[in-house]
N, CA, C and O atoms as a GROMACS GRO file, in nm:
protein
  368
    1UNK      N    1  10.764   9.914  10.341
    1UNK     CA    2  10.656   9.986  10.278
    1UNK      C    3  10.535   9.896  10.274
    1UNK      O    4  10.548   9.775  10.256
    2UNK      N    5  10.416   9.955  10.292
    2UNK     CA    6  10.292   9.883  10.278
    2UNK      C    7  10.231   9.922  10.143
    2UNK      O    8  10.250  10.034  10.096
    3UNK      N    9  10.158   9.830  10.084
    3UNK     CA   10  10.089   9.856   9.958
    3UNK      C   11   9.943   9.822   9.972
    3UNK      O   12   9.908   9.710  10.010
    4UNK      N   13   9.854   9.921   9.942
    4UNK     CA   14   9.714   9.894   9.939
    4UNK      C   15   9.669   9.873   9.797
    4UNK      O   16   9.670   9.966   9.716
    5UNK      N   17   9.630   9.752   9.766
    5UNK     CA   18   9.589   9.714   9.629
    5UNK      C   19   9.662   9.588   9.587
    5UNK      O   20   9.785   9.583   9.590
    6UNK      N   21   9.587   9.488   9.549
    6UNK     CA   22   9.646   9.360   9.507
    6UNK      C   23   9.605   9.322   9.367
    6UNK      O   24   9.619   9.207   9.326
    7UNK      N   25   9.553   9.418   9.293
    7UNK     CA   26   9.519   9.392   9.152
    7UNK      C   27   9.643   9.407   9.067
    7UNK      O   28   9.755   9.399   9.117
    8UNK      N   29   9.624   9.427   8.939
    8UNK     CA   30   9.737   9.443   8.848
    8UNK      C   31   9.826   9.561   8.883
    8UNK      O   32   9.948   9.548   8.880
    9UNK      N   33   9.766   9.678   8.916
    9UNK     CA   34   9.842   9.797   8.951
    9UNK      C   35   9.920   9.771   9.078
    9UNK      O   36  10.038   9.806   9.087
   10UNK      N   37   9.856   9.711   9.178
   10UNK     CA   38   9.923   9.683   9.305
   10UNK      C   39  10.044   9.591   9.286
   10UNK      O   40  10.148   9.612   9.348
   11UNK      N   41  10.031   9.491   9.200
   11UNK     CA   42  10.144   9.400   9.176
   11UNK      C   43  10.260   9.472   9.107
   11UNK      O   44  10.377   9.446   9.135
   12UNK      N   45  10.226   9.562   9.016
   12UNK     CA   46  10.332   9.642   8.948
   12UNK      C   47  10.402   9.731   9.051
   12UNK      O   48  10.525   9.741   9.050
   13UNK      N   49  10.326   9.795   9.139
   13UNK     CA   50  10.386   9.882   9.241
   13UNK      C   51  10.481   9.798   9.331
   13UNK      O   52  10.592   9.841   9.363
   14UNK      N   53  10.437   9.681   9.371
   14UNK     CA   54  10.523   9.593   9.451
   14UNK      C   55  10.654   9.562   9.379
   14UNK      O   56  10.761   9.562   9.440
   15UNK      N   57  10.645   9.537   9.251
   15UNK     CA   58  10.764   9.507   9.172
   15UNK      C   59  10.857   9.630   9.165
   15UNK      O   60  10.979   9.618   9.176
   16UNK      N   61  10.797   9.748   9.147
   16UNK     CA   62  10.876   9.871   9.142
   16UNK      C   63  10.949   9.891   9.272
   16UNK      O   64  11.067   9.926   9.273
   17UNK      N   65  10.880   9.869   9.384
   17UNK     CA   66  10.945   9.884   9.514
   17UNK      C   67  11.058   9.786   9.532
   17UNK      O   68  11.166   9.823   9.579
   18UNK      N   69  11.034   9.662   9.496
   18UNK     CA   70  11.138   9.557   9.506
   18UNK      C   71  11.255   9.591   9.418
   18UNK      O   72  11.369   9.574   9.461
   19UNK      N   73  11.233   9.638   9.297
   19UNK     CA   74  11.343   9.676   9.206
   19UNK      C   75  11.421   9.796   9.261
   19UNK      O   76  11.537   9.817   9.224
   20UNK      N   77  11.356   9.874   9.349
   20UNK     CA   78  11.420   9.991   9.412
   20UNK      C   79  11.487   9.952   9.542
   20UNK      O   80  11.541  10.039   9.611
   21UNK      N   81  11.486   9.826   9.577
   21UNK     CA   82  11.548   9.780   9.700
   21UNK      C   83  11.467   9.810   9.825
   21UNK      O   84  11.520   9.810   9.936
   22UNK      N   85  11.334   9.834   9.806
   22UNK     CA   86  11.247   9.863   9.921
   22UNK      C   87  11.163   9.740   9.950
   22UNK      O   88  11.097   9.687   9.861
   23UNK      N   89  11.166   9.697  10.072
   23UNK     CA   90  11.090   9.576  10.112
   23UNK      C   91  10.943   9.611  10.125
   23UNK      O   92  10.907   9.715  10.180
   24UNK      N   93  10.859   9.524  10.073
   24UNK     CA   94  10.715   9.534  10.088
   24UNK      C   95  10.679   9.458  10.214
   24UNK      O   96  10.682   9.335  10.215
   25UNK      N   97  10.645   9.532  10.322
   25UNK     CA   98  10.616   9.466  10.450
   25UNK      C   99  10.485   9.385  10.443
   25UNK      O  100  10.476   9.274  10.496
   26UNK      N  101  10.386   9.444  10.377
   26UNK     CA  102  10.259   9.375  10.358
   26UNK      C  103  10.179   9.442  10.248
   26UNK      O  104  10.191   9.562  10.225
   27UNK      N  105  10.095   9.362  10.181
   27UNK     CA  106  10.010   9.412  10.077
   27UNK      C  107   9.867   9.391  10.121
   27UNK      O  108   9.830   9.280  10.160
   28UNK      N  109   9.786   9.497  10.116
   28UNK     CA  110   9.646   9.491  10.164
   28UNK      C  111   9.551   9.507  10.044
   28UNK      O  112   9.587   9.563   9.940
   29UNK      N  113   9.432   9.456  10.061
   29UNK     CA  114   9.325   9.479   9.963
   29UNK      C  115   9.191   9.463  10.034
   29UNK      O  116   9.178   9.381  10.125
   30UNK      N  117   9.092   9.540   9.992
   30UNK     CA  118   8.960   9.526  10.052
   30UNK      C  119   8.869   9.438   9.968
   30UNK      O  120   8.750   9.426   9.998
   31UNK      N  121   8.923   9.377   9.865
   31UNK     CA  122   8.846   9.287   9.778
   31UNK      C  123   8.868   9.143   9.823
   31UNK      O  124   8.978   9.090   9.809
   32UNK      N  125   8.764   9.081   9.878
   32UNK     CA  126   8.774   8.948   9.935
   32UNK      C  127   8.825   8.848   9.834
   32UNK      O  128   8.894   8.754   9.872
   33UNK      N  129   8.794   8.865   9.707
   33UNK     CA  130   8.835   8.772   9.600
   33UNK      C  131   8.986   8.766   9.584
   33UNK      O  132   9.036   8.671   9.524
   34UNK      N  133   9.060   8.862   9.635
   34UNK     CA  134   9.206   8.862   9.622
   34UNK      C  135   9.273   8.798   9.743
   34UNK      O  136   9.395   8.794   9.750
   35UNK      N  137   9.193   8.750   9.837
   35UNK     CA  138   9.247   8.689   9.958
   35UNK      C  139   9.333   8.566   9.927
   35UNK      O  140   9.421   8.531  10.006
   36UNK      N  141   9.309   8.501   9.813
   36UNK     CA  142   9.385   8.385   9.779
   36UNK      C  143   9.524   8.414   9.727
   36UNK      O  144   9.609   8.325   9.718
   37UNK      N  145   9.548   8.546   9.691
   37UNK     CA  146   9.679   8.584   9.645
   37UNK      C  147   9.780   8.567   9.757
   37UNK      O  148   9.752   8.606   9.871
   38UNK      N  149   9.891   8.511   9.729
   38UNK     CA  150   9.997   8.485   9.830
   38UNK      C  151  10.041   8.618   9.893
   38UNK      O  152  10.077   8.713   9.823
   39UNK      N  153  10.037   8.622  10.026
   39UNK     CA  154  10.087   8.739  10.098
   39UNK      C  155   9.994   8.858  10.104
   39UNK      O  156  10.034   8.965  10.149
   40UNK      N  157   9.867   8.843  10.059
   40UNK     CA  158   9.777   8.956  10.059
   40UNK      C  159   9.684   8.946  10.179
   40UNK      O  160   9.615   8.846  10.197
   41UNK      N  161   9.681   9.051  10.260
   41UNK     CA  162   9.592   9.060  10.375
   41UNK      C  163   9.469   9.134  10.330
   41UNK      O  164   9.478   9.246  10.280
   42UNK      N  165   9.352   9.072  10.347
   42UNK     CA  166   9.227   9.140  10.311
   42UNK      C  167   9.184   9.225  10.430
   42UNK      O  168   9.160   9.174  10.539
   43UNK      N  169   9.174   9.356  10.407
   43UNK     CA  170   9.136   9.449  10.512
   43UNK      C  171   8.993   9.490  10.486
   43UNK      O  172   8.964   9.560  10.388
   44UNK      N  173   8.904   9.449  10.574
   44UNK     CA  174   8.762   9.476  10.558
   44UNK      C  175   8.736   9.629  10.576
   44UNK      O  176   8.771   9.689  10.678
   45UNK      N  177   8.672   9.688  10.474
   45UNK     CA  178   8.639   9.832  10.480
   45UNK      C  179   8.760   9.919  10.514
   45UNK      O  180   8.746  10.020  10.583
   46UNK      N  181   8.876   9.883  10.467
   46UNK     CA  182   8.997   9.962  10.489
   46UNK      C  183   9.020   9.984  10.636
   46UNK      O  184   9.061  10.092  10.677
   47UNK      N  185   8.993   9.883  10.716
   47UNK     CA  186   9.010   9.896  10.860
   47UNK      C  187   9.124   9.801  10.903
   47UNK      O  188   9.101   9.698  10.966
   48UNK      N  189   9.249   9.841  10.868
   48UNK     CA  190   9.360   9.756  10.903
   48UNK      C  191   9.436   9.821  11.018
   48UNK      O  192   9.417   9.938  11.051
   49UNK      N  193   9.523   9.740  11.079
   49UNK     CA  194   9.594   9.788  11.199
   49UNK      C  195   9.685   9.910  11.172
   49UNK      O  196   9.714   9.944  11.057
   50UNK      N  197   9.729   9.973  11.278
   50UNK     CA  198   9.821  10.088  11.267
   50UNK      C  199   9.945  10.041  11.188
   50UNK      O  200   9.998   9.932  11.209
   51UNK      N  201   9.987  10.126  11.101
   51UNK     CA  202  10.098  10.091  11.010
   51UNK      C  203  10.231  10.145  11.063
   51UNK      O  204  10.238  10.261  11.103
   52UNK      N  205  10.333  10.063  11.064
   52UNK     CA  206  10.466  10.102  11.108
   52UNK      C  207  10.552  10.157  10.998
   52UNK      O  208  10.660  10.212  11.024
   53UNK      N  209  10.506  10.144  10.874
   53UNK     CA  210  10.580  10.186  10.756
   53UNK      C  211  10.492  10.276  10.670
   53UNK      O  212  10.370  10.276  10.689
   54UNK      N  213  10.549  10.351  10.578
   54UNK     CA  214  10.469  10.429  10.483
   54UNK      C  215  10.383  10.337  10.395
   54UNK      O  216  10.410  10.218  10.381
   55UNK      N  217  10.280  10.396  10.337
   55UNK     CA  218  10.185  10.321  10.251
   55UNK      C  219  10.177  10.384  10.114
   55UNK      O  220  10.179  10.506  10.099
   56UNK      N  221  10.167  10.297  10.013
   56UNK     CA  222  10.140  10.340   9.877
   56UNK      C  223  10.003  10.285   9.840
   56UNK      O  224   9.978  10.165   9.851
   57UNK      N  225   9.914  10.373   9.797
   57UNK     CA  226   9.782  10.328   9.750
   57UNK      C  227   9.800  10.289   9.604
   57UNK      O  228   9.821  10.375   9.519
   58UNK      N  229   9.792  10.162   9.576
   58UNK     CA  230   9.819  10.110   9.443
   58UNK      C  231   9.689  10.064   9.380
   58UNK      O  232   9.669   9.945   9.353
   59UNK      N  233   9.601  10.159   9.356
   59UNK     CA  234   9.473  10.136   9.292
   59UNK      C  235   9.475  10.216   9.163
   59UNK      O  236   9.498  10.337   9.166
   60UNK      N  237   9.450  10.152   9.051
   60UNK     CA  238   9.465  10.215   8.923
   60UNK      C  239   9.366  10.328   8.893
   60UNK      O  240   9.400  10.422   8.821
   61UNK      N  241   9.244  10.320   8.946
   61UNK     CA  242   9.143  10.419   8.918
   61UNK      C  243   9.164  10.542   9.006
   61UNK      O  244   9.159  10.532   9.129
   62UNK      N  245   9.188  10.658   8.945
   62UNK     CA  246   9.217  10.779   9.020
   62UNK      C  247   9.107  10.815   9.119
   62UNK      O  248   9.136  10.852   9.233
   63UNK      N  249   8.981  10.805   9.078
   63UNK     CA  250   8.869  10.839   9.166
   63UNK      C  251   8.868  10.747   9.289
   63UNK      O  252   8.857  10.795   9.401
   64UNK      N  253   8.880  10.615   9.267
   64UNK     CA  254   8.881  10.522   9.378
   64UNK      C  255   9.000  10.547   9.468
   64UNK      O  256   8.989  10.540   9.591
   65UNK      N  257   9.115  10.575   9.409
   65UNK     CA  258   9.236  10.601   9.489
   65UNK      C  259   9.214  10.723   9.580
   65UNK      O  260   9.256  10.722   9.696
   66UNK      N  261   9.148  10.829   9.528
   66UNK     CA  262   9.121  10.948   9.608
   66UNK      C  263   9.026  10.916   9.721
   66UNK      O  264   9.046  10.962   9.834
   67UNK      N  265   8.922  10.835   9.693
   67UNK     CA  266   8.826  10.798   9.800
   67UNK      C  267   8.897  10.722   9.913
   67UNK      O  268   8.870  10.745  10.031
   68UNK      N  269   8.987  10.634   9.876
   68UNK     CA  270   9.062  10.556   9.976
   68UNK      C  271   9.148  10.652  10.059
   68UNK      O  272   9.150  10.643  10.182
   69UNK      N  273   9.219  10.742   9.992
   69UNK     CA  274   9.306  10.836  10.061
   69UNK      C  275   9.230  10.920  10.160
   69UNK      O  276   9.283  10.954  10.266
   70UNK      N  277   9.105  10.957  10.129
   70UNK     CA  278   9.026  11.038  10.222
   70UNK      C  279   8.995  10.966  10.350
   70UNK      O  280   8.970  11.030  10.453
   71UNK      N  281   8.996  10.832  10.348
   71UNK     CA  282   8.961  10.752  10.465
   71UNK      C  283   9.079  10.719  10.553
   71UNK      O  284   9.062  10.668  10.664
   72UNK      N  285   9.198  10.747  10.506
   72UNK     CA  286   9.318  10.704  10.576
   72UNK      C  287   9.392  10.821  10.641
   72UNK      O  288   9.392  10.933  10.590
   73UNK      N  289   9.454  10.792  10.754
   73UNK     CA  290   9.542  10.887  10.822
   73UNK      C  291   9.673  10.816  10.841
   73UNK      O  292   9.701  10.763  10.948
   74UNK      N  293   9.756  10.816  10.734
   74UNK     CA  294   9.881  10.741  10.734
   74UNK      C  295   9.992  10.823  10.672
   74UNK      O  296   9.966  10.926  10.610
   75UNK      N  297  10.115  10.778  10.688
   75UNK     CA  298  10.228  10.835  10.614
   75UNK      C  299  10.229  10.767  10.477
   75UNK      O  300  10.213  10.645  10.467
   76UNK      N  301  10.248  10.844  10.375
   76UNK     CA  302  10.249  10.788  10.240
   76UNK      C  303  10.394  10.774  10.191
   76UNK      O  304  10.482  10.855  10.222
   77UNK      N  305  10.415  10.670  10.113
   77UNK     CA  306  10.544  10.646  10.052
   77UNK      C  307  10.537  10.671   9.904
   77UNK      O  308  10.433  10.709   9.850
   78UNK      N  309  10.649  10.651   9.839
   78UNK     CA  310  10.657  10.672   9.693
   78UNK      C  311  10.713  10.546   9.629
   78UNK      O  312  10.798  10.477   9.686
   79UNK      N  313  10.663  10.516   9.509
   79UNK     CA  314  10.715  10.405   9.434
   79UNK      C  315  10.763  10.460   9.300
   79UNK      O  316  10.684  10.484   9.209
   80UNK      N  317  10.892  10.478   9.290
   80UNK     CA  318  10.954  10.533   9.168
   80UNK      C  319  11.061  10.436   9.120
   80UNK      O  320  11.160  10.412   9.188
   81UNK      N  321  11.039  10.380   9.003
   81UNK     CA  322  11.134  10.280   8.952
   81UNK      C  323  11.270  10.344   8.932
   81UNK      O  324  11.278  10.459   8.889
   82UNK      N  325  11.379  10.273   8.963
   82UNK     CA  326  11.511  10.329   8.949
   82UNK      C  327  11.550  10.370   8.807
   82UNK      O  328  11.643  10.449   8.789
   83UNK      N  329  11.481  10.319   8.708
   83UNK     CA  330  11.513  10.355   8.569
   83UNK      C  331  11.422  10.466   8.518
   83UNK      O  332  11.428  10.500   8.400
   84UNK      N  333  11.337  10.523   8.607
   84UNK     CA  334  11.247  10.631   8.565
   84UNK      C  335  11.328  10.758   8.535
   84UNK      O  336  11.431  10.786   8.596
   85UNK      N  337  11.274  10.833   8.438
   85UNK     CA  338  11.327  10.964   8.411
   85UNK      C  339  11.220  11.067   8.454
   85UNK      O  340  11.109  11.068   8.401
   86UNK      N  341  11.257  11.151   8.551
   86UNK     CA  342  11.163  11.247   8.608
   86UNK      C  343  11.213  11.386   8.574
   86UNK      O  344  11.330  11.417   8.592
   87UNK      N  345  11.124  11.470   8.526
   87UNK     CA  346  11.160  11.606   8.492
   87UNK      C  347  11.219  11.678   8.609
   87UNK      O  348  11.176  11.657   8.722
   88UNK      N  349  11.317  11.765   8.585
   88UNK     CA  350  11.381  11.839   8.693
   88UNK      C  351  11.286  11.940   8.752
   88UNK      O  352  11.311  11.992   8.861
   89UNK      N  353  11.176  11.971   8.683
   89UNK     CA  354  11.079  12.067   8.736
   89UNK      C  355  10.961  11.999   8.805
   89UNK      O  356  10.872  12.067   8.858
   90UNK      N  357  10.959  11.864   8.805
   90UNK     CA  358  10.846  11.790   8.866
   90UNK      C  359  10.862  11.787   9.018
   90UNK      O  360  10.973  11.787   9.072
   91UNK      N  361  10.747  11.784   9.085
   91UNK     CA  362  10.746  11.766   9.229
   91UNK      C  363  10.676  11.635   9.258
   91UNK      O  364  10.563  11.613   9.215
   92UNK      N  365  10.744  11.548   9.332
   92UNK     CA  366  10.684  11.416   9.362
   92UNK      C  367  10.663  11.410   9.513
   92UNK      O  368  10.614  11.309   9.564
   0.00000   0.00000   0.00000
């Protein structure tokens, strides 16, 4: 799984994926200041290479997350913690 976002929300999503037994292939961010974070690839203007795995947009702000999603043509993944309780009527 790929994760776009290396802030607090992105790090939590990575942890959820790892707790679910899903490997994080790479974590991307378009914020140059996060380049120093271990394992984070800074993708200029969300222009990163073709992805071989699904992507989770791990940006906490709903508006920003929607803007990013509009720019991407990728397969999306899900990050659901194994201890989550999800309503039987919910669609994920």
